[in-house]
C-alpha positions as CSV (number, residue, x, y, z in Angstrom):
1,M,0.0,0.0,0.0
2,Y,1.4,3.4,-1.0
3,L,0.9,6.2,1.4
4,H,2.1,9.2,-0.8
5,K,-1.2,9.9,-2.6
6,N,-4.7,10.9,-1.8
7,W,-4.1,13.0,1.3
8,Q,-6.2,16.1,2.1
9,I,-5.3,19.2,4.1
10,Q,-7.4,22.0,5.6
11,S,-6.6,25.0,7.9
12,S,-7.5,24.4,11.5
13,C,-9.3,27.8,11.4
14,E,-11.8,26.2,8.9
15,V,-12.4,22.9,10.6
16,Q,-15.2,22.6,13.2
17,A,-14.9,18.9,13.8
18,A,-12.9,17.4,16.7
19,G,-9.8,15.3,16.2
20,E,-11.8,12.1,17.0
21,Q,-14.2,12.8,14.2
22,I,-11.5,13.8,11.7
23,S,-9.6,10.5,12.5
24,S,-12.6,8.4,11.7
25,A,-12.7,6.5,8.4
26,A,-16.3,7.8,7.9
27,F,-15.2,11.5,8.1
28,D,-16.2,13.5,5.0
29,A,-13.4,15.8,4.1
30,K,-15.4,17.4,1.2
31,G,-14.0,20.8,0.4
32,W,-10.5,20.0,1.7
33,H,-7.4,20.5,-0.4
34,R,-5.8,17.5,-2.1
35,A,-2.2,16.9,-1.3
36,D,0.5,14.3,-2.2
37,V,3.4,13.8,0.2
38,P,6.1,14.7,0.6
39,A,5.1,18.4,0.1
40,T,4.9,21.6,2.0
41,V,1.5,23.3,2.7
42,V,2.3,26.0,0.1
43,G,3.4,23.4,-2.4
44,A,0.1,21.4,-2.0
45,L,-2.0,24.6,-2.3
46,V,-0.1,25.6,-5.5
47,T,-0.6,22.1,-6.9
48,D,-4.3,22.2,-6.3
49,K,-4.5,25.7,-7.8
50,T,-5.6,27.5,-4.6
51,Y,-2.5,29.7,-5.1
52,P,-0.9,30.7,-8.3
53,D,2.6,29.4,-9.2
54,P,4.9,31.6,-7.1
55,N,7.7,31.1,-9.7
56,Y,5.8,32.9,-12.4
57,G,5.8,36.6,-12.8
58,T,5.0,38.5,-9.6
59,N,2.7,35.7,-8.2
60,L,5.0,35.4,-5.2
61,K,3.7,38.8,-4.0
62,S,0.1,37.5,-4.0
63,L,0.7,34.6,-1.5
64,P,-0.4,35.3,2.1
65,G,2.2,36.2,4.6
């Protein structure tokens, strides 16, 4: 079984569920961001098109922080 694909991430500011619920196999992570590992959070959000490619033009200036 490969563990590097089909992960999902979400900001803890957006999640209302408790850890026990999130850890359940029945938890619905609809609306979460897809991520493959290894990756950084920014890398995953660029890959799923939440953020623009920071290496293109002045896109780096548009990233939060």
